[in-house]
C-alpha angles and dihedrals in degrees: 000000000000088000091052093048090050091050091052093048091048090049093053092047094048097040096092090052093049097043096097101026094116122084111254113257120249134210120033134325089255091059087065101044119104132185116223096216135180135178115292112280093019091134098040094116093051091048092049089055085062094047097259107136128197097031126223128307098190117119122220094256093046088052093048093050092045091054095040096245124144102189126071139198107196112205128177137189125228091260098050102034112128113249119261110273095245089060093061107023096090097054108023126074088220125012119237091252091053091048090055090047091052090052088053095055092100089060121096095219132006130194113190118206117244089177109044134191114320090018099285126149117030133161094354090070098049099081092055091048090051090049090054091046089058090056101037114050094198091068102107106168154329128278125213111198126192091007094177104064142173096029113191134181114248124213089257090059097255122134109225131180137170135237117272088228129033124233090258092050092049090052091048090049090055091049091052093047087058088068094063091087096238138048113295123191131216118220126184141187117246121180123207087240089062096067109017110084090193092062109107089229096044109162117195120207127221112234090030116265091230088069091062096046093086088070094058127085094189130028111201108209112214128185105209097194116047091214086068093059086095085074095050095109092049092047094050090053091050092050093046090056097052103035121101114263090242094056125088127209127230125186120234115217119201122204090189129049102219094190100033125114121228104217091203091060100042093099091058107097091210092056118095112161145314134087141173115279106261112259092237089059091046087056091048098050094041093048091052093042092053092046093050092046090055092045093049094241090120128029101206147006119228119201122201116238171009093191091068100050102079103037100080095264107159093217091065099068089037090057092046092054091046090055091048089053100045106020096094096046112124122240128206116295 
């Protein structure tokens, strides 16, 4: 715990120095917007916990076009991950992975998740992603979602998880990416609870997460509970102080609070948890994200996701209008 406290103190002391260490983004705001997309219905269980029946039918590309976004992170769960290409190549005209890739051709850039939701997947998916990257020039990288997985509570009260990929696997992933024929980036999810010991849900990683960070080009900062968005500025400063100099930071923007409680639905015995992010907090996180993008403190904004756009969630049209308003704004050249 002394080591953790020291890390936090160092982060706070160094934060002002690190605040503008990234190169300012160029182009327009839209060039730096990404949709965190998953197969249709990927969030159906979460939505049902909040009393929303029927799920979503919108595909990642439909969601991106509806919002006005040109870049896509494609993330799967264990149960909806496309089969490995060798398993289908002998009997299908196009494998499922190729069919997804074809549907993504209208996107400007695509990062396909090797590590999906809950930390599944890993190195075994990388070779297929590299094969697709050779065929589809808009494939620009790999995404690693939920990198700290299998958290468990220790006898001393600490929550501790482990990396979704070992050091050796991360090095092997980089070697394989080198075969794509062009530079390929590695992006990963990082929650505020992964690096802030003062977070009530702090989850340590063994070996420490900071040891894996050197393998990541972009760290996507997500705030799991919308009530904690009030700490977004503090958390960005903490992450700026501990990240490698070569890594950039992106901000993840939820439309849906997966863990939040809707006070109006608490009396309903079928309701468990989940609610739209309050509009005032949408305004807060998007205002800061836009400011940091223009200042060069963050490189991109990632919006989650297509499965919340066609279910009547009020944050969906709000986000669409925000992108219409700010998407064409110029950034530093």
